[in-house]
C-alpha positions as CSV (number, residue, x, y, z in Angstrom):
1,M,38.0,-90.1,46.4
2,T,34.4,-90.2,47.5
3,D,31.4,-91.1,45.4
4,T,30.5,-87.4,44.8
5,E,34.1,-86.6,43.6
6,D,34.0,-89.6,41.3
7,S,30.7,-88.6,39.9
8,E,31.8,-85.0,39.4
9,F,35.0,-86.2,37.7
10,G,33.0,-88.4,35.4
11,R,30.6,-85.6,34.5
12,N,33.6,-83.3,33.7
13,I,35.2,-85.9,31.5
14,L,31.9,-86.4,29.6
15,S,31.2,-82.7,29.2
16,I,34.8,-82.3,27.8
17,F,34.1,-85.2,25.4
18,Y,30.9,-83.6,24.1
19,A,32.5,-80.2,23.7
20,F,35.2,-81.9,21.7
21,L,32.6,-83.6,19.6
22,A,30.9,-80.3,18.7
23,S,34.2,-78.7,17.8
24,L,35.1,-81.8,15.7
25,G,31.9,-81.2,13.7
26,V,32.8,-77.6,13.1
27,A,36.4,-78.5,12.1
28,F,35.1,-81.3,9.8
29,Y,32.8,-79.0,8.0
30,F,35.4,-76.2,7.4
31,S,38.3,-78.5,6.6
32,W,36.3,-80.6,4.1
33,S,34.7,-77.6,2.5
34,Y,38.1,-75.9,2.2
35,L,39.9,-78.9,0.8
36,Y,37.3,-79.8,-1.8
37,G,35.9,-76.3,-2.5
38,T,32.3,-77.3,-2.1
39,W,30.6,-75.3,0.7
40,T,27.0,-76.6,-0.1
41,D,27.5,-80.4,0.1
42,I,24.5,-82.1,1.7
43,G,26.6,-85.0,2.9
44,V,29.0,-82.7,4.7
45,Y,26.0,-80.9,6.3
46,T,24.6,-84.2,7.5
47,V,27.8,-85.4,9.2
48,S,28.5,-82.0,10.7
49,V,25.0,-81.5,12.0
50,V,25.0,-84.9,13.7
51,L,28.4,-84.3,15.3
52,I,27.5,-80.7,16.4
53,G,24.0,-81.7,17.6
54,F,25.2,-84.6,19.7
55,G,28.0,-82.5,21.0
56,V,25.9,-79.5,22.0
57,I,23.1,-81.6,23.5
58,G,25.5,-83.8,25.5
59,Y,27.5,-80.8,26.7
60,L,24.4,-79.1,27.9
61,L,23.1,-82.2,29.7
62,Y,26.4,-83.0,31.4
63,S,27.2,-79.4,32.4
64,I,24.0,-78.9,34.4
65,E,24.7,-79.1,38.1
66,E,22.6,-81.4,40.2
C-alpha cells in the first residue's frame, strides 16, 4: 500500500468510527428513555448531545476529501 492508500484507509476508518459515535448517542437516548420512561432527563440529554455532537463533527471533518 502506498502512503495515499494508507491515509485514505485511515480516514475511512475514522469516519466510520465517528458515524458509529453519533448513532450510539441516538441509540443511548432512545434506549434510556424507553427503559426508564423519562423523555426529558437533562443528564440523558447531556450525554446524548456530546456523543452526537462529536460524532457529527468528526464525521464531517473526516469525510471531506482533500
